MDTraj code that builds the backbone (N, CA, C; nanometers):
import mdtraj as md
import numpy as np

residues = "MET ALA LEU VAL LEU TRP MET GLY ASP VAL ASN LEU GLU GLN THR ALA MET GLU THR SER MET ALA GLY ILE GLY MET PRO GLY THR GLN GLU LEU LEU VAL ILE LEU LEU ILE VAL ALA LEU LEU PHE GLY THR SER ARG ILE PRO ALA LEU GLY ARG SER LEU GLY GLU GLY LEU GLY HIS LEU ARG ARG GLY LEU LYS GLU LEU THR ASP ASP GLN PRO LYS ASP HIS GLU HIS HIS SER".split()
xyz = np.array([
    [0.0840, -0.1165, 0.0000],
    [0.0000, 0.0000, 0.0000],
    [0.0893, 0.1238, 0.0000],
    [0.0631, 0.2138, -0.0886],
    [0.1436, 0.3351, -0.1006],
    [0.0831, 0.4474, -0.0186],
    [0.1694, 0.5247, 0.0415],
    [0.1270, 0.6405, 0.1184],
    [0.1302, 0.7607, 0.0254],
    [0.0169, 0.8269, 0.0140],
    [0.0061, 0.9420, -0.0743],
    [-0.0120, 1.0655, 0.0117],
    [0.0776, 1.1627, -0.0032],
    [0.0696, 1.2875, 0.0707],
    [0.0316, 1.3995, -0.0243],
    [-0.0616, 1.4800, 0.0173],
    [-0.1041, 1.5913, -0.0651],
    [-0.0657, 1.7215, 0.0030],
    [-0.0004, 1.8099, -0.0699],
    [0.0303, 1.9443, -0.0223],
    [-0.0184, 2.0386, -0.1305],
    [-0.1314, 2.0967, -0.1089],
    [-0.1894, 2.1813, -0.2134],
    [-0.2255, 2.0945, -0.3314],
    [-0.1732, 2.1292, -0.4468],
    [-0.2003, 2.0532, -0.5684],
    [-0.0855, 1.9606, -0.6048],
    [0.0110, 1.9423, -0.5145],
    [0.1281, 1.8602, -0.5446],
    [0.1105, 1.7214, -0.4839],
    [0.1170, 1.6190, -0.5661],
    [0.1119, 1.4808, -0.5207],
    [0.2563, 1.4368, -0.5017],
    [0.3030, 1.4254, -0.3763],
    [0.4431, 1.3954, -0.3472],
    [0.4842, 1.2564, -0.3939],
    [0.3920, 1.1609, -0.3889],
    [0.4249, 1.0267, -0.4367],
    [0.4553, 1.0294, -0.5859],
    [0.3748, 1.1000, -0.6618],
    [0.3958, 1.1082, -0.8055],
    [0.5261, 1.1824, -0.8359],
    [0.5541, 1.2898, -0.7634],
    [0.6761, 1.3658, -0.7856],
    [0.7993, 1.2807, -0.7570],
    [0.7980, 1.2052, -0.6464],
    [0.9108, 1.1188, -0.6131],
    [0.9282, 1.0105, -0.7179],
    [0.8191, 0.9545, -0.7683],
    [0.8259, 0.8499, -0.8691],
    [0.8821, 0.9056, -0.9990],
    [0.8397, 1.0246, -1.0379],
    [0.8910, 1.0845, -1.1605],
    [1.0402, 1.1134, -1.1480],
    [1.0845, 1.1580, -1.0316],
    [1.2255, 1.1867, -1.0098],
    [1.3086, 1.0604, -1.0195],
    [1.2640, 0.9524, -0.9553],
    [1.3426, 0.8298, -0.9588],
    [1.3403, 0.7666, -1.0972],
    [1.2322, 0.7801, -1.1695],
    [1.2246, 0.7231, -1.3032],
    [1.3136, 0.7997, -1.3997],
    [1.3378, 0.9275, -1.3718],
    [1.4223, 1.0080, -1.4585],
    [1.5698, 0.9823, -1.4304],
    [1.6010, 0.9071, -1.3244],
    [1.7390, 0.8773, -1.2918],
    [1.8078, 0.9889, -1.2152],
    [1.7307, 1.0752, -1.1546],
    [1.7871, 1.1889, -1.0821],
    [1.7886, 1.1564, -0.9336],
    [1.8958, 1.1894, -0.8671],
    [1.9013, 1.1715, -0.7229],
    [2.0032, 1.0669, -0.6816],
    [2.0362, 1.0713, -0.5549],
    [2.1330, 0.9785, -0.4973],
    [2.0584, 0.8632, -0.4317],
    [2.1230, 0.7471, -0.4234],
    [2.0584, 0.6356, -0.3537],
    [2.0451, 0.6673, -0.2051],
    [1.9386, 0.6191, -0.1454],
    [1.9138, 0.6411, -0.0041],
    [1.9923, 0.5440, 0.0820],
    [1.9704, 0.5531, 0.2118],
    [2.0427, 0.4698, 0.3074],
    [2.0154, 0.3215, 0.2839],
    [1.8904, 0.2863, 0.2623],
    [1.8562, 0.1452, 0.2419],
    [1.9222, 0.0908, 0.1158],
    [1.9220, 0.1700, 0.0096],
    [1.9844, 0.1240, -0.1146],
    [2.1353, 0.1048, -0.0968],
    [2.1996, 0.1980, -0.0248],
    [2.3429, 0.1850, -0.0009],
    [2.3749, 0.0617, 0.0827],
    [2.2909, 0.0318, 0.1817],
    [2.3123, -0.0880, 0.2629],
    [2.2984, -0.2149, 0.1799],
    [2.2021, -0.2181, 0.0904],
    [2.1829, -0.3348, 0.0037],
    [2.3038, -0.3510, -0.0886],
    [2.3520, -0.2407, -0.1446],
    [2.4695, -0.2462, -0.2319],
    [2.5905, -0.2962, -0.1546],
    [2.6116, -0.2455, -0.0328],
    [2.7235, -0.2885, 0.0499],
    [2.7128, -0.4366, 0.0837],
    [2.5936, -0.4845, 0.1133],
    [2.5730, -0.6264, 0.1426],
    [2.6065, -0.7126, 0.0218],
    [2.5642, -0.6699, -0.0959],
    [2.5928, -0.7459, -0.2180],
    [2.7437, -0.7495, -0.2442],
    [2.8115, -0.6353, -0.2267],
    [2.9568, -0.6305, -0.2459],
    [3.0258, -0.7237, -0.1469],
    [2.9801, -0.7236, -0.0206],
    [3.0402, -0.8101, 0.0811],
    [3.0201, -0.9571, 0.0467],
    [2.9018, -0.9905, -0.0050],
    [2.8754, -1.1293, -0.0419],
    [2.9584, -1.1719, -0.1633],
    [2.9748, -1.0827, -0.2584],
    [3.0486, -1.1177, -0.3796],
    [3.1988, -1.1275, -0.3565],
    [3.2559, -1.0337, -0.2818],
    [3.4008, -1.0254, -0.2706],
    [3.4546, -1.0691, -0.1357],
    [3.3710, -1.0813, -0.0367],
    [3.4177, -1.1146, 0.0974],
    [3.4640, -0.9901, 0.1700],
    [3.4452, -0.9894, 0.3005],
    [3.4759, -0.8692, 0.3776],
    [3.6252, -0.8402, 0.3835],
    [3.7095, -0.9393, 0.3667],
    [3.8536, -0.9154, 0.3737],
    [3.9067, -0.8424, 0.2502],
    [3.8359, -0.8504, 0.1384],
    [3.8834, -0.7866, 0.0149],
    [3.8259, -0.6477, -0.0063],
    [3.7299, -0.6057, 0.0749],
    [3.6665, -0.4749, 0.0560],
    [3.7675, -0.3601, 0.0707],
    [3.8563, -0.3586, 0.1721],
    [3.9530, -0.2481, 0.1795],
    [4.0434, -0.2386, 0.0565],
    [4.0853, -0.3523, 0.0033],
    [4.1695, -0.3512, -0.1162],
    [4.0916, -0.2988, -0.2366],
    [3.9641, -0.3358, -0.2472],
    [3.8816, -0.2856, -0.3566],
    [3.8644, -0.1345, -0.3459],
    [3.8414, -0.0849, -0.2248],
    [3.8273, 0.0588, -0.2033],
    [3.9543, 0.1341, -0.2375],
    [4.0673, 0.0782, -0.1986],
    [4.1966, 0.1394, -0.2281],
    [4.2194, 0.1440, -0.3795],
    [4.1905, 0.0349, -0.4475],
    [4.2078, 0.0299, -0.5930],
    [4.1151, 0.1293, -0.6628],
    [3.9930, 0.1385, -0.6153],
    [3.8971, 0.2329, -0.6727],
    [3.9455, 0.3758, -0.6530],
    [3.9967, 0.4067, -0.5342],
    [4.0489, 0.5401, -0.5065],
    [4.1671, 0.5747, -0.5944],
    [4.2581, 0.4797, -0.6131],
    [4.3735, 0.5032, -0.7004],
    [4.3295, 0.5250, -0.8444],
    [4.2324, 0.4473, -0.8884],
    [4.1809, 0.4629, -1.0246],
    [4.1171, 0.5989, -1.0459],
    [4.0398, 0.6446, -0.9480],
    [3.9787, 0.7766, -0.9586],
    [4.0847, 0.8861, -0.9585],
    [4.1910, 0.8671, -0.8801],
    [4.3009, 0.9638, -0.8795],
    [4.3687, 0.9732, -1.0151],
    [4.3927, 0.8582, -1.0778],
    [4.4532, 0.8574, -1.2114],
    [4.3610, 0.9256, -1.3127],
    [4.2315, 0.8990, -1.3019],
    [4.1344, 0.9599, -1.3927],
    [4.1342, 1.1117, -1.3767],
    [4.1324, 1.1595, -1.2535],
    [4.1321, 1.3048, -1.2294],
    [4.2590, 1.3696, -1.2837],
    [4.3747, 1.3064, -1.2599],
    [4.5003, 1.3617, -1.3107],
    [4.5011, 1.3651, -1.4633],
    [4.4491, 1.2600, -1.5246],
    [4.4420, 1.2565, -1.6710],
    [4.3515, 1.3644, -1.7261],
    [4.2368, 1.3850, -1.6627],
    [4.1455, 1.4899, -1.7075],
    [4.2069, 1.6275, -1.6883],
    [4.2787, 1.6464, -1.5783],
    [4.3438, 1.7746, -1.5536],
    [4.4508, 1.8010, -1.6582],
    [4.5272, 1.6983, -1.6934],
    [4.6294, 1.7140, -1.7977],
    [4.5664, 1.7508, -1.9312],
    [4.4526, 1.6899, -1.9626],
    [4.3844, 1.7219, -2.0887],
    [4.3383, 1.8663, -2.0903],
    [4.2807, 1.9134, -1.9803],
    [4.2315, 2.0508, -1.9770],
    [4.3465, 2.1501, -1.9722],
    [4.4592, 2.1144, -1.9102],
    [4.5753, 2.2037, -1.9052],
    [4.6427, 2.2149, -2.0410],
    [4.6377, 2.1095, -2.1233],
    [4.7029, 2.1085, -2.2535],
    [4.6262, 2.1881, -2.3586],
    [4.4963, 2.2092, -2.3381],
    [4.4150, 2.2780, -2.4374],
    [4.4408, 2.4279, -2.4307],
    [4.4509, 2.4939, -2.5487],
    [4.4759, 2.6383, -2.5486],
    [4.3538, 2.7140, -2.4961],
    [4.3826, 2.8247, -2.4330],
    [4.2769, 2.9084, -2.3786],
    [4.2343, 3.0067, -2.4882],
    [4.1141, 2.9890, -2.5414],
    [4.0656, 3.0728, -2.6498],
    [4.0436, 3.2169, -2.6065],
    [3.9985, 3.2374, -2.4837],
    [3.9644, 3.3716, -2.4401],
    [4.0875, 3.4591, -2.4149],
    [4.2054, 3.4017, -2.3983],
    [4.3263, 3.4801, -2.3755],
    [4.3836, 3.5341, -2.5081],
    [4.3736, 3.4575, -2.6154],
    [4.4346, 3.4959, -2.7429],
    [4.3321, 3.5447, -2.8422],
    [4.2120, 3.5699, -2.8015],
    [4.1037, 3.6104, -2.8914],
    [4.1148, 3.7581, -2.9190],
    [4.1245, 3.7985, -3.0477],
    [4.1413, 3.9412, -3.0836],
    [4.0175, 3.9927, -3.1507],
])
top = md.Topology()
chain = top.add_chain()
for i, resn in enumerate(residues, 1):
    res = top.add_residue(resn, chain, resSeq=i)
    for name in ("N", "CA", "C"):
        top.add_atom(name, md.element.get_by_symbol(name[0]), res)
traj = md.Trajectory(xyz[None], top)
């Protein structure tokens, strides 16, 4: 059974459903717990720190690569006459 809240002419259940269907928003606490449980079941709790470390290193490499790409591109607004 769904709980429907009305505030004026706004149906909050419909608004929340439209937002989630559009792919907008962050996962809630329950979703994060389910994801963490699935990761623990798949990889085991002893491998989670290593996975986190590897993910962090990968993101660091990605950020450095993106920064290098943006630093290498000429600045159009400085040389524009």
